[in-house]
N, C-alpha and C positions, 0 to 999 in steps of 0.2 A: 313839351318834348325835348324828347334826348338828344345827344349832340348828331347830327349827322353823321360827322366825320369818326365816332365812336362806329356807328354801327355798320359803314362802311366798311370798316377795318376788320371788325367781326366777320360778317359776310363774306369779304374778299379770304381772309384764313382762312374760312370753310368751305370755298370753293375751290381752294388752292391744295388743301390737305384729301379734299375728294380726290381733285384730277389728279394728284400724285399719287392715293395709293390706285387709282384707276390705272395706271401707267406703268406700276411697279407692277401689278397683276401679269400687265400685258406684256410686259419685259419679262419675267418669270417664266411665261408659259414659252415664250419663243425663246428662252437658253435652256429647257431643263434637257440635262444629258440623261443617259442610261449608260451605264458602264457593267460590264462583266466580265469573269475570268472563266475559262476553257481549262479545266487540268485534261490533258491529253495523255500524260503518264506520270508515275509518283519522282519525286525526285531521287537520285541516286545515294544509295548509302555506303560507305566505304568501311567495313567492320574488320579490323586487325584482328588474328587469332590469340588470345592470350597465353604466352608459354612459361609456364609456371614452374620454378624450380624453389621446390619447396623447404630441400634442406640443407641445414647449415655446414654440412660436411661435403659438399660438393663445390667444385671448383669450376662452375661455369657461369654465366649469367644468358640471360634471354634477351631479345631483339623481337621486333614483330613489326610489320608494315603492311598496310596496302592500299589500291588504288581504285578508282571506279567511274564510269561515266554512266550513261543512259542505256547502252548496250551492253559493254563488256566489264567486268570487274576480275581483280587479282590479288589476293591475300597472300602472305607468307610468315611463318615465323621459324627461327633459328635458334639455338644456342651458342653460345662463344667459349669456347675452353681458355683457360688462364693458366699459363702454365708453368707462371710463377707462383701461384698456389699452390699449385700441382707439389713442385718441387720442394715448399717449405714445409709442406704436410709431409712428403715423404722425408724428409731431413727431420723432422719431428719424432718420425714413427722409428726411424735406425736410431736418434741418439735414445728415447725411450728404450730400446734393445740392448742399450750397453756399446752402440757400434758409434763412438762419436768421431772417431776419424772418418768413416766411409758418411757419415752427413754432415761434416765440416766439407767433404770433398765434393756432394751431390751440389752444397748451395755455395761453392766456387765455380760450376757451370755459369752460372751469369756474371756477365764480366764486373758490374758493379761490386761483388762480393769478392770476386779475384784482385780487383784493383786496390780496393779497402783493405784486407789479409797484406799484398803485396807492399803497402805504402806501409802498414805498422810493423814491417819486419818480422811477421809469422805466415812464412810461405805457405803459401793451400799443397793440402800432400797430391804427392801423383806417385803411381806406380809404387805406392808402400810406404813410399818415403816423406819424409818430415824436417823440419825444420832446413838448415845448410843443403842437404844434400838434395831435398824438394826443390830448392832454389837452383841449383847446380842443373838438376834435370827438367826444368821447365827452361831454362836459357839454352840446353841441348834441342830440346823438343819444343821450339816455338810455335811448331803449327797447330799442338796444342794447346795453345792458348786460347782461351773464348774469343770470339770475335769481337769487337769495339774497346778492347782491354786497349790502355796508353801505352802497353809494353809493344803491342804492334804499329802503333802508332808515333812510337819515338823520332822518327824520319820525316813526318808531317808535323809534329808538334813544333818542331825545329824550324822547318819551314815556314811556319806560319808566324813566329816570333822574328823573323829575319824581315818578312813583310811588313810586318807593324812597324821594325826601326826603318823601312823603305818609307814607309806611308806616312811616317812622322815626319820625315826628311823633305818629302814633299809638300805634304802641310808647311813645313817652315817656310821653302821656297815659295810657296802662294802668297804668305802672311807676307814675307818682303818684298814680295813684288806689289802687292796690292797695297802698303805703305808707299815705295816709290814712286806709286801712279800717283797714288793722292796728293803726295808732296809734289810730282811734277817734273822728277826724275828718271830720265829713261836708262832702264839695267839691260840687259842680254844675259839669259842664263845657255 
């Protein structure tokens, strides 16, 4: 006869396997869930208009934007004018026509060009005058100098330098006071 211990172990294993499979099927039947998604409206889409500026000879750039929810949507597009680009193109055309002083005069309406020419000692033309005559005319008519130029801001530059010196003195006092406190010497300013 076979060993009763082996036969009992095999039968017990079969019984456990059978009961386990029955319990799993019963539990899975109880936890069966059904999920469904109901779409009541389509998702909102925000489409910005495309603003195309194809020509390379146009001094404009484009921008567009849009926003939308499920009830209302807004979209817009604009072109932005680049005045500096226009100034350069106009100046280039004046120079091509042989009007060099007019081309330079047009460019000096930008304060950066004005300041660069003034710093170099080639004073921007004004009222048909060039060179030292133009310099004297500019100094007489300061209201015609482009806004943002350092010639209009000389007073502000001097005040900023003075403020920087004062700030350095305050910083030096702060350092000396900090060192004195670190050492333990009381100092009154």
